[in-house]
N, C-alpha and C positions, 0 to 999 in steps of 0.2 A: 767296686761298690760305688766309688765316686761317679763313674760314668753313668751307672744306672740311675742314680738320683739326680744327676744333672739333666738327664733326658726325660725325667718324670715330672709332669705338671700336676697330675692327680693320681690317686690310688684308691681302690675299693677292695675290701676283703672281709672275710669272716675271721673272728679270733676266738681262741680259748685261753682264758686267764686262770692260772693256778696260783693262789696266794697261800704262802706257808709262813706261819709264825712259830719259830722254834721254842720260844719261852712258854707260850700257851699251848703248844702242841696242836695247833689248829691248821687245817688245810681246807681251803674254799675254792671251788671251781665255778667259773662263770663263762658264759658264751655271749657273743653278740656280733655286730657288724661295725666296721670301721671305715670311715671315708676321710681322705686327706686331700687338700688342694693348696697349692702354692699361690700366694704367700700366706702362710700361717693360719689356715683354716682346717678344722677337723671336727668330726662327730664320732663319739663312742656311744653306740646304741646297744645297750645291754638287753638280753632277752627277758630276764627276770625283773619283776616289778620291785623287788627288794633292793636291786642294784641301781645306783644313780646313773643317769645318762649325762654325757658331757658334750657341750656344743661350744665351738670357738670360731668366731667369724673374722679373726685377725685383729680385732679391736677389743672384743669382750668375750668373757667366759661365762657360761651358764652351767651350773650343776643342778640337775633336775632329780629331786627325790620324790619318786612317785608314791611311795608308801606313806609319806607325811604330807604329800601335796604341797611341797615347798620347792622354790627355785632360789638358789644363791647365785648372785651375779657379781662380777668384778671386772675391772679393766685388765687387759693382758699386760699393758705397759707397767713395769715395776714389779711384776710377779715373777721373781727369779726362778721359782720351781717350775712354773709353766713354761717360761721362756727356754729353760734348759731342755725340757721334754720336747718342745717343738723343734729345737735345733737338732736333737737326736733323731726324731721321727722324719724330718725332712732332709737329713744328711747334709752334705755340702762341706765346704772348706771350714765352716765354723766349728766342726767337730775337732779338727786338728788344732785350731786356735784355743779352744776351751777345755779340751780333754787330753790327757796322756793316753795315747793309743798304742796297744801292743797285742800280740797274740796271747790268748788267755792261758793261764797255767793249766797243768794237767787235771787237777780235781774238777774245776768248773767245766772243762772240756768233756770230761767223762760224764758229768751229771747232765749237761745240756746239749752236747754236740749231736749232730745228725749226720748220717752218711752223705757225702758229697758237699759238705759245708765246712767252713772255717769258723772258729769261735774267736771273736775279737773282744778284748776288754777295754773299756773306756773308764778312766778315773778323772773326775773333775780336777782341774789345776788349782781351783780355789775350793776349799771345803764347802760342802753343801749340807745343810741340816737334814735334808730329806733322803738323800741316797749317798752311798759311798762308792758305788761303781755300777756300770751297765755292761751287760754282755750282749753282743750282737752275733747271731748265728747266721752267717752269710753264705748264700749259694755260690759254689765255686765257679759255675758257668756264667751265671747272669749278674752276680754282684748284688742281688736283691736280698734284703734282710727278711728271712722267713720265720724268725723267732727272735725274741729278745727277753732279757732278764734284768729287772731293776732290783739291785741289792741295797736294802735300806740300812741306815745306821744302827738300827736295833737287830740286825741280822735276819730280818724277815725278807722274803723274796716274792716278787711278782713275776711270774713266767708267762709270757704271751707267745702263743703259736699262731701264726697267720696262715690261712688257707684260702683257696679260690681267689688268689690275688690277680687283679686286673689293673693296668695302669693306662693313663692317658685316655680316659673315658669322657672327656669334655664336661666334667661336672660344673654346674652353675654356682656362682658365688651365693646366689639367693638361697640355695639349699643348705647353707651353713648358718643362716640367720635363725634365731629362735624367738618365738612368740610365746609368752607365758599363757598357758591355757586357763580358761575360766575355772574358778574354784581353787587355783593354786595361789600361794602367797609368795611374792618375790622379796628377798632380802638382798640389799646392795652392800657390798663391802668396799 
């Protein structure tokens, strides 16, 4: 896994997200496109207008809510939740420094495993208010993460399955900048 991410400068793929909240008994499925570029740039472009899109240019995060025509923006620096997610998505040595890494126990492996993949569990060394663990479903041959699960403190789960993955596509940094469209209101945090 380490060598795959060390050799990856950018990545594009499609994703399917399944959010399950056990307390409310809800299950929501969303689809979209994901683009990542080192250092610290990403775009989560959801298909549905009810789902917000996320843009990160390495310095700033924009959350675009199309249904309310609102954009919430904030600096990446100091946002520990976003910083943790970016470290996980970009792989690297920081994973071992900030997470306890082990092979996942039997139950999550049964629930989320895929043929030809290993399930790795990451638990933050310092407690995080947003999530208690992450599961990475890693291809045995390439070391690429083809699926991942964010397990929240409230026992809800966000399961992402990545498809049509292509790396090192020479994505331009300008494609990660976001300009607030006319008619949208921006709120800075």
